[in-house]
mmCIF file of the C-alpha atoms, coordinates in Angstrom:
data_MODEL
# 
_entry.id   MODEL 
# 
loop_
_atom_site.group_PDB 
_atom_site.id 
_atom_site.type_symbol 
_atom_site.label_atom_id 
_atom_site.label_alt_id 
_atom_site.label_comp_id 
_atom_site.label_asym_id 
_atom_site.label_entity_id 
_atom_site.label_seq_id 
_atom_site.pdbx_PDB_ins_code 
_atom_site.Cartn_x 
_atom_site.Cartn_y 
_atom_site.Cartn_z 
_atom_site.occupancy 
_atom_site.B_iso_or_equiv 
_atom_site.pdbx_formal_charge 
_atom_site.auth_seq_id 
_atom_site.auth_comp_id 
_atom_site.auth_asym_id 
_atom_site.auth_atom_id 
_atom_site.pdbx_PDB_model_num 
ATOM 1  C CA . MET A 1 1  ? 90.955  116.285 117.189 1.00 0.00 ? 1  MET A CA 1 
ATOM 2  C CA . LEU A 1 2  ? 91.816  113.209 115.122 1.00 0.00 ? 2  LEU A CA 1 
ATOM 3  C CA . LYS A 1 3  ? 93.983  113.659 112.076 1.00 0.00 ? 3  LYS A CA 1 
ATOM 4  C CA . GLN A 1 4  ? 91.903  113.314 108.932 1.00 0.00 ? 4  GLN A CA 1 
ATOM 5  C CA . PHE A 1 5  ? 93.041  111.043 106.121 1.00 0.00 ? 5  PHE A CA 1 
ATOM 6  C CA . PRO A 1 6  ? 93.736  112.784 102.802 1.00 0.00 ? 6  PRO A CA 1 
ATOM 7  C CA . ASP A 1 7  ? 91.829  110.251 100.727 1.00 0.00 ? 7  ASP A CA 1 
ATOM 8  C CA . THR A 1 8  ? 89.646  107.189 100.981 1.00 0.00 ? 8  THR A CA 1 
ATOM 9  C CA . SER A 1 9  ? 92.379  104.727 99.985  1.00 0.00 ? 9  SER A CA 1 
ATOM 10 C CA . GLN A 1 10 ? 94.580  105.850 102.904 1.00 0.00 ? 10 GLN A CA 1 
ATOM 11 C CA . HIS A 1 11 ? 91.630  105.550 105.254 1.00 0.00 ? 11 HIS A CA 1 
ATOM 12 C CA . ASP A 1 12 ? 90.834  102.066 103.927 1.00 0.00 ? 12 ASP A CA 1 
ATOM 13 C CA . ALA A 1 13 ? 94.485  101.025 104.329 1.00 0.00 ? 13 ALA A CA 1 
ATOM 14 C CA . TYR A 1 14 ? 94.446  102.254 107.939 1.00 0.00 ? 14 TYR A CA 1 
ATOM 15 C CA . LEU A 1 15 ? 91.226  100.364 108.675 1.00 0.00 ? 15 LEU A CA 1 
ATOM 16 C CA . ALA A 1 16 ? 92.589  97.188  107.078 1.00 0.00 ? 16 ALA A CA 1 
ATOM 17 C CA . LEU A 1 17 ? 95.724  97.378  109.231 1.00 0.00 ? 17 LEU A CA 1 
ATOM 18 C CA . ALA A 1 18 ? 93.684  98.068  112.364 1.00 0.00 ? 18 ALA A CA 1 
ATOM 19 C CA . GLN A 1 19 ? 91.450  95.076  111.606 1.00 0.00 ? 19 GLN A CA 1 
ATOM 20 C CA . ARG A 1 20 ? 94.450  92.790  111.049 1.00 0.00 ? 20 ARG A CA 1 
ATOM 21 C CA . ILE A 1 21 ? 95.939  93.858  114.376 1.00 0.00 ? 21 ILE A CA 1 
ATOM 22 C CA . GLN A 1 22 ? 92.611  93.432  116.164 1.00 0.00 ? 22 GLN A CA 1 
ATOM 23 C CA . ASP A 1 23 ? 92.256  89.931  114.718 1.00 0.00 ? 23 ASP A CA 1 
ATOM 24 C CA . ALA A 1 24 ? 95.745  89.018  115.970 1.00 0.00 ? 24 ALA A CA 1 
ATOM 25 C CA . ILE A 1 25 ? 95.076  90.388  119.464 1.00 0.00 ? 25 ILE A CA 1 
ATOM 26 C CA . THR A 1 26 ? 91.724  88.616  119.765 1.00 0.00 ? 26 THR A CA 1 
ATOM 27 C CA . SER A 1 27 ? 93.041  85.269  118.500 1.00 0.00 ? 27 SER A CA 1 
ATOM 28 C CA . ASP A 1 28 ? 92.633  82.309  120.850 1.00 0.00 ? 28 ASP A CA 1 
ATOM 29 C CA . LYS A 1 29 ? 96.415  81.918  121.238 1.00 0.00 ? 29 LYS A CA 1 
ATOM 30 C CA . ALA A 1 30 ? 96.946  85.591  122.091 1.00 0.00 ? 30 ALA A CA 1 
ATOM 31 C CA . GLN A 1 31 ? 94.082  85.570  124.584 1.00 0.00 ? 31 GLN A CA 1 
ATOM 32 C CA . ILE A 1 32 ? 95.507  82.523  126.366 1.00 0.00 ? 32 ILE A CA 1 
ATOM 33 C CA . GLU A 1 33 ? 99.066  83.913  126.435 1.00 0.00 ? 33 GLU A CA 1 
ATOM 34 C CA . HIS A 1 34 ? 98.056  87.559  127.074 1.00 0.00 ? 34 HIS A CA 1 
ATOM 35 C CA . GLN A 1 35 ? 100.513 88.632  124.409 1.00 0.00 ? 35 GLN A CA 1 
ATOM 36 C CA . VAL A 1 36 ? 100.991 88.738  120.664 1.00 0.00 ? 36 VAL A CA 1 
ATOM 37 C CA . LEU A 1 37 ? 103.854 89.494  118.303 1.00 0.00 ? 37 LEU A CA 1 
ATOM 38 C CA . LEU A 1 38 ? 102.696 91.859  115.584 1.00 0.00 ? 38 LEU A CA 1 
ATOM 39 C CA . ILE A 1 39 ? 104.644 92.174  112.351 1.00 0.00 ? 39 ILE A CA 1 
ATOM 40 C CA . ARG A 1 40 ? 104.233 95.092  109.988 1.00 0.00 ? 40 ARG A CA 1 
ATOM 41 C CA . GLU A 1 41 ? 103.679 93.683  106.521 1.00 0.00 ? 41 GLU A CA 1 
ATOM 42 C CA . PRO A 1 42 ? 105.494 95.004  103.438 1.00 0.00 ? 42 PRO A CA 1 
ATOM 43 C CA . GLY A 1 43 ? 103.474 97.782  101.889 1.00 0.00 ? 43 GLY A CA 1 
ATOM 44 C CA . GLU A 1 44 ? 101.770 98.814  105.138 1.00 0.00 ? 44 GLU A CA 1 
ATOM 45 C CA . SER A 1 45 ? 102.258 102.448 106.054 1.00 0.00 ? 45 SER A CA 1 
ATOM 46 C CA . VAL A 1 46 ? 104.837 103.101 108.762 1.00 0.00 ? 46 VAL A CA 1 
ATOM 47 C CA . ALA A 1 47 ? 102.793 106.141 109.826 1.00 0.00 ? 47 ALA A CA 1 
ATOM 48 C CA . HIS A 1 48 ? 99.644  104.035 110.193 1.00 0.00 ? 48 HIS A CA 1 
ATOM 49 C CA . TRP A 1 49 ? 101.599 101.358 112.085 1.00 0.00 ? 49 TRP A CA 1 
ATOM 50 C CA . GLU A 1 50 ? 103.087 103.907 114.500 1.00 0.00 ? 50 GLU A CA 1 
ATOM 51 C CA . ARG A 1 51 ? 99.735  105.607 115.048 1.00 0.00 ? 51 ARG A CA 1 
ATOM 52 C CA . ILE A 1 52 ? 98.048  102.331 115.953 1.00 0.00 ? 52 ILE A CA 1 
ATOM 53 C CA . MET A 1 53 ? 100.935 101.249 118.221 1.00 0.00 ? 53 MET A CA 1 
ATOM 54 C CA . ASP A 1 54 ? 100.728 104.624 119.998 1.00 0.00 ? 54 ASP A CA 1 
ATOM 55 C CA . GLN A 1 55 ? 96.982  104.198 120.486 1.00 0.00 ? 55 GLN A CA 1 
ATOM 56 C CA . ILE A 1 56 ? 97.391  100.665 121.838 1.00 0.00 ? 56 ILE A CA 1 
ATOM 57 C CA . SER A 1 57 ? 100.179 101.690 124.221 1.00 0.00 ? 57 SER A CA 1 
ATOM 58 C CA . GLU A 1 58 ? 97.972  104.401 125.751 1.00 0.00 ? 58 GLU A CA 1 
ATOM 59 C CA . ALA A 1 59 ? 95.550  101.818 127.123 1.00 0.00 ? 59 ALA A CA 1 
ATOM 60 C CA . GLU A 1 60 ? 95.905  100.959 130.791 1.00 0.00 ? 60 GLU A CA 1 
ATOM 61 C CA . GLY A 1 61 ? 97.476  97.569  131.516 1.00 0.00 ? 61 GLY A CA 1 
ATOM 62 C CA . ILE A 1 62 ? 98.963  97.170  128.050 1.00 0.00 ? 62 ILE A CA 1 
ATOM 63 C CA . SER A 1 63 ? 102.649 97.116  127.195 1.00 0.00 ? 63 SER A CA 1 
ATOM 64 C CA . VAL A 1 64 ? 103.978 97.604  123.672 1.00 0.00 ? 64 VAL A CA 1 
ATOM 65 C CA . THR A 1 65 ? 107.613 96.759  122.980 1.00 0.00 ? 65 THR A CA 1 
ATOM 66 C CA . ARG A 1 66 ? 108.620 97.905  119.515 1.00 0.00 ? 66 ARG A CA 1 
ATOM 67 C CA . ASN A 1 67 ? 111.517 96.751  117.390 1.00 0.00 ? 67 ASN A CA 1 
ATOM 68 C CA . PRO A 1 68 ? 111.826 99.295  114.581 1.00 0.00 ? 68 PRO A CA 1 
ATOM 69 C CA . GLU A 1 69 ? 114.702 97.372  113.000 1.00 0.00 ? 69 GLU A CA 1 
ATOM 70 C CA . ASN A 1 70 ? 112.444 94.508  111.925 1.00 0.00 ? 70 ASN A CA 1 
ATOM 71 C CA . GLY A 1 71 ? 109.024 96.178  112.066 1.00 0.00 ? 71 GLY A CA 1 
ATOM 72 C CA . THR A 1 72 ? 107.638 94.143  114.949 1.00 0.00 ? 72 THR A CA 1 
ATOM 73 C CA . ALA A 1 73 ? 105.851 95.003  118.163 1.00 0.00 ? 73 ALA A CA 1 
ATOM 74 C CA . ARG A 1 74 ? 105.118 92.717  121.099 1.00 0.00 ? 74 ARG A CA 1 
ATOM 75 C CA . VAL A 1 75 ? 101.849 93.641  122.753 1.00 0.00 ? 75 VAL A CA 1 
ATOM 76 C CA . SER A 1 76 ? 101.182 92.175  126.182 1.00 0.00 ? 76 SER A CA 1 
ATOM 77 C CA . TRP A 1 77 ? 98.514  92.798  128.759 1.00 0.00 ? 77 TRP A CA 1 
ATOM 78 C CA . TYR A 1 78 ? 97.417  91.699  132.178 1.00 0.00 ? 78 TYR A CA 1 
ATOM 79 C CA . ILE A 1 79 ? 94.004  90.874  133.512 1.00 0.00 ? 79 ILE A CA 1 
ATOM 80 C CA . ASP A 1 80 ? 93.124  91.887  137.053 1.00 0.00 ? 80 ASP A CA 1 
ATOM 81 C CA . SER A 1 81 ? 91.828  89.022  139.149 1.00 0.00 ? 81 SER A CA 1 
ATOM 82 C CA . LEU A 1 82 ? 88.298  89.501  140.355 1.00 0.00 ? 82 LEU A CA 1 
# 
């Protein structure tokens, strides 16, 4: 069962972070390079950041390398040839 957010503002903050990360991953540059460096912005919840990084890292073919010292994560992926 998914953890429920205690209030709407926390839920909105989580969704905003998820959307920002999705936009970075789907950018033209990231799609060409099959990788993206994500940077946690000041004011973004560490718990939200970690939850999303955990969810991304569970996907097959995706690697997440985290650097907790500077709040970054490199997400890379491979595409199987047809």
